[in-house]
C-alpha positions as CSV (number, residue, x, y, z in Angstrom):
1,M,15.0,41.5,25.5
2,P,14.8,38.0,26.8
3,S,12.3,39.4,29.2
4,D,10.4,40.4,26.6
5,L,10.4,37.1,24.4
6,N,9.7,35.0,27.6
7,L,6.2,37.2,28.1
8,V,5.5,36.4,24.2
9,L,6.2,32.8,23.9
10,A,4.2,32.8,27.6
11,H,1.4,34.6,26.0
12,R,1.2,32.0,23.2
13,L,1.5,29.1,25.4
14,N,-1.7,30.6,27.5
15,N,-3.7,31.4,24.6
16,R,-2.9,28.1,23.4
17,S,-5.3,26.2,25.5
18,L,-7.8,28.6,24.5
19,R,-8.1,27.5,21.1
20,P,-11.5,25.6,19.8
21,R,-10.5,22.3,19.1
22,P,-11.8,20.2,16.6
23,N,-15.2,18.1,17.0
24,L,-14.8,14.1,15.1
25,S,-17.6,15.1,12.6
26,Q,-15.0,17.9,11.3
27,L,-12.6,15.9,11.0
28,L,-14.1,12.7,10.0
29,P,-14.5,14.1,5.9
30,Y,-10.6,14.7,6.1
31,T,-9.7,10.9,7.2
32,T,-12.4,9.6,5.2
33,M,-10.5,11.5,2.3
34,R,-7.2,10.2,3.6
35,F,-8.7,6.7,4.0
36,F,-9.8,6.8,0.3
37,A,-6.6,8.5,-1.1
38,L,-3.8,6.2,0.5
39,T,-6.1,3.2,-0.6
40,L,-6.1,4.5,-4.0
41,L,-2.3,5.4,-4.0
42,I,-1.9,1.2,-2.7
43,A,-3.7,-0.3,-5.2
44,L,-2.6,1.0,-8.1
45,L,1.0,0.4,-7.0
46,A,0.0,-3.2,-7.0
47,V,-1.8,-3.5,-10.4
48,F,2.0,-1.0,-11.3
49,V,3.5,-4.1,-10.4
50,S,2.3,-6.8,-11.1
51,A,2.0,-5.2,-14.3
52,A,6.1,-5.0,-14.8
53,L,6.1,-8.9,-13.4
54,P,6.9,-10.8,-17.2
55,Q,4.3,-13.5,-17.0
56,K,3.7,-16.0,-20.0
57,A,1.4,-18.5,-21.2
58,V,2.6,-22.1,-21.6
59,I,0.4,-24.6,-23.2
60,V,1.6,-28.2,-23.0
61,S,0.3,-31.3,-24.3
62,F,1.6,-35.0,-24.0
63,P,0.3,-37.9,-25.8
64,N,-2.3,-40.2,-23.8
65,E,-0.1,-43.6,-23.4
66,T,2.4,-40.8,-21.6
67,P,3.1,-42.1,-18.0
68,D,2.7,-39.8,-14.7
69,H,6.2,-39.0,-13.7
70,I,7.2,-37.7,-17.3
71,V,4.0,-35.6,-16.9
72,I,5.0,-34.3,-13.3
73,E,8.5,-34.2,-13.7
74,A,7.9,-31.2,-17.2
75,K,5.3,-29.8,-14.0
76,E,7.9,-29.3,-11.7
77,G,10.3,-28.3,-14.2
78,L,8.1,-25.5,-15.5
79,K,7.2,-24.3,-11.7
80,A,11.4,-23.8,-11.0
81,A,11.7,-21.9,-14.9
82,V,9.3,-19.6,-13.8
83,S,10.2,-18.9,-9.6
């Protein structure tokens, strides 16, 4: 029985080299389709991840006489609160 198995395996290995190999023009549509599908998947993932992040609009106004250091401190405080 082992000799029969060896013959079958040897036959398959020898015939493997006789199979025609696809050329680039045959593989190109599949490669392009895979690339497009992967790009679409990554883009959709990026959209869903960015939509899941909480975003709030803040409008802050100060009188014209407000010193610059107060405005700068307020901006830094808002940035620290967001991150």
